[in-house]
N, C-alpha and C positions, 0 to 999 in steps of 0.2 A: 404562215405556212402550216404551223401545227394545228391551228383551228380548222383549216381546210381539210387536213388529213383526218382529223377526228370526226368532222362532220361526214366526210365520205365514208368512213368506217361504220358509223352509226346507220347511214342510209343503206349500205350494203348489208349490214347485220339485220336490220328490220325487214328487209325485203327477202333475204335468204330464208329465214325461218318459216315464212308462209309457204314455201315450196316443199317443206318436209311433209310429204304425204305417205311415202313408203319408207319404213325404217328397218334396217338390218340389225339383228341381234347376233353377235358372234362371241367366240371365246369358249374354250373347253374347260369345264369346271374340274377342280381337283377332288371335290367331295360333294356330298348331297346338299350341303348348305348353299354352295354356289349354284347348284342345279335348281334349288328352290328360288334363287334370285332370278334365274332365267324365266322360270314359270310365272313368278309374280309380276315381273316386268312385262312379259308378253301380255298378260291379262290387263295390266294397267294401261298399256298403250292401245290395245284393241278397244277397250272401253271408251277411249277418247277419240276413236274414229280413225286411228292410223292403221294402214296396212302393214303388217309385220312379217318379215322374212327372217327365218332362223336357220343357222347352219344345220345341215341335214342330220348328222349323228346325234346332236343334242335334242333337236326337235323330235326325232323318233323316240328317244328315251322318254320324252314328256308326253308322247302320244298325240302330238298336234296334227291337225288336218294336213293333207298332202299339199294344199296350196300355200302353206306356210313354210314348207321345206325348201331349202335352196343350197346351192354351192356358193362358195365365196365369189366366184366369177359372176354368177347370176345375181347375187346381191350387189356387186359392183356395178352391173349394167342397169339394174332396175331401181335401186334405193337412192334416196337423196341424202341420207344420213346413216351412219353405222355407229352403234353403241357396242363397245367392247367390254365384256365383263371378265375381269381377271387382273393379273399383274402386268408388268411391263413386257414380260415374255409373250403373253397373248397379244398385246398391242403390236409388238415387233413383227410377229409372224403374220398377222392380218394386214399390217400396214404395207409390207413388201408386196403383197398380192394386190391390195386395193389401191395403191398409189397411182397406178396407171389409169384408174377410172376417175380421177380428180374428184373424189368424194370425201367430205369431211368425216372425221372420226372423233368420238369422245369416249373416254374410258371410265368405268366404275371400278375403283381399286379394290380387288380382292386378293392382292398379293402382299409384298413386303414394302419395297421402297416406293414404288408408285410415282416415278418422275414423269411418266407419260399418261398416267390415268388419274384424272383430276377429281372425279366425283367420290365423295365419302359415302360408302354404302348406307351409313346411318341416316344420311340426309338425301339419299338418292332421288326420291320422288319430288321433293321440294325443289331441288336443284334442276332436275330435268324439266319440271313444270316451268321454271323461270326461263329455261332455254327454249323449250318447244312452244309455250303459250305466249310468252312475253318478249321473246327475242333478246334476252339479256345474255349475250355471248359475243365473242369475236373469233375469227378464224386466223390461225397462224400457220404459215407455210414453212416447212423444213425440208432441206434437200437430202437425198439419199446418195449413196455411192454405188457405182457399178464396177464390178471386178470381172476381168476377162482373162482367159488363159490363151496365149498365142503359142501355137505349135507348128513349126515349119512354115511360118508365114500365114497361117490360118487361125481364126478364133474357133476353139473347140468347145469351150464352155463359158457361161456367164452366170453371174449371180448379183443380186442387189442386197444392200445393207443399209439399215436405218442408223444403227449405232456405229459399227466398225467392220472393216475387213482386216483379218489377222493372218499374216503369213507365218507358218510354223511347220516343224516336222509333223508328219501324219501320225506317228506311233507314240514315241516317247520324247521327253525333253532332250534336245540335242542341239549343240551349236551349229549354226549354218552361216555360210559366207555369201554375201550378196552385194551388188552395186545398185544404188538408187539413182534414177534419172528423173528430173522434173522438167517437163516440157521438152523432152528429148535432149536435155543437157545433163551431163554428169553432175550429181550433187554430192554424194558421199558413198564410201564403202563401209560395211559393218560386219562384225562377227558377233552374233548374239543368238538367243533362243528364238528370235523372230522379230516381227515388226507389226505394230498396231497402226492402222490408218483409220483415223476417227473423224466423224462428223462432229459439229457442235453438240448435237443431240447425244452422241455417244461419249462425249468428253466427261460425263459424270458416271460412266459405266466402267468397262474393262480398262479403258485408257487411264482413268483416274487411279485405279488400283496399281497401275504400273508406273505411277509418278507423272502422268501427263497433266497438262494444264486444263483448267475449266474454261470452256468457250461458251459465251452466252449464245442462245439459239439464233439470234438475228445476224450473227457474224457469217460472212462468206469466207470461211476458212476451213482448212483441214489440218489436223495434227498428226504428225508422224512420231510415234513413241516406241523406242527400242525396248525389247523384252530381255532383261538380264544381259546387257551388253558386256562384251569381254573387256572393254576399256572404260575407265571413268570419264573419258572425254566425250563419250556419246551422250547426247542430251535430246530431249524432245524438240521438235522443230515444227513451227506453225507456218503454213504456206497459204497462198491465195486459193480460195475454194474452186476456182475455175482451172486449176492446174491439172495436167495429166501426169500421173506417176507411173513409171515403168521400173520393174525390178528384174535384174538378171542375176543368175546364180552360178557359183563356181562348180566345176564338174565333179569335184571330190565330195560334194554334199551328199547326204543320204538320198537314196533314189525315190523315197516316198515323202513328198512335200504336199502342203495343203493350204488353201485359202479358206478360212472360216468366215462366213457372213453372219454376223450377229450370234455366233455360236449355235446356229440352227441349220445352216446349209454349208456343206463342205465341197470344195472344188479341188480334186486331186491334181497334182502336176509333178513333173520331174525337173531336175536341174537344167535340162536342155530347153525348157519352156521359158517364156517371158510372161510375167504378170503385169497387167495394165489396170490401173484403178483411177477413176475420175468420177466427177459428179454425174448422177443419172439424169436423164431428161424428165423423169417423173418426180413429183414432190409429195411429201406427206402433209396433208391438211388436217391440223388438229383444231378441234372446236373447244374453246376454253370458256369457262364461266366469266361473267363480266368483271368480277373482282379478282380474277387470277393474277398473281404476281410471281414471276419466276424466282425472284430473290427470296420471297417467303418460302417457296417450295425448297429452294436450295438450302437455306439456313435450317429449315425443319429437318430435312432428310440427313444433312451432314452434322446436325447437332451444334450449330453455331449459336451461342447464347449471347444475349445482350449483356454488356458489362455494367450498364447503368440505366 
């Protein structure tokens, strides 16, 4: 069975890379060094015959021709691969938009941790050549979460999250009281500063800093992690990834509450509303180098050292 799966993966891999004709370059640089990376990579790709589309604001700064300027949605519709230049924040922001287009993304790490951005900028061209010219990669799918705010029986706002959806007071840290239901069944009550609902991808992000478990990316699981709970009996809970989570709030809570999606999108709500969180229908497709090893990334980023 393993051999069959491996053979199938290689077949898919070797045929997919031949379809990379149009490539999107995305990510907003923090400084001129990263802007130079955009410029250099644009010329490197065009010299090799690829049609390159770049996010409009960055492309305009570089003075690129109009045919190379595009919005994220235009890139999602027309490109076969997207290269994200930047840190995990850039990847998260672009992934939420591009996931609905079923397009693979690969990241060049210009940030700090780089859990989602594989390529080392020092070896970027050699590694990209291995992907684009020789097909030495595989594609991994990761699920997103969708958060919905229900008000008086109607959904009034929605948002997607690659890492996590966080329920918390909108202004300052403040205890909130809420009930959590899983698949419409009461699960637990809690009094805390909030609740982190994390994907396996997000288990090494905000959830980890709050004491949550590390979930390997292939798990179909969601972690519920309390934020500074009022009682020591509150503990992280891992549930099936296909579960529907509903959260109801006590009337005496602060009137300004919020669901934060990847700390980049805020959905405001009140204690009278109900928050629903479940797996999104869209998936993030990450393109990895052939020698990618999640456990190597994990041990490197978290400083786990070999003892012998």
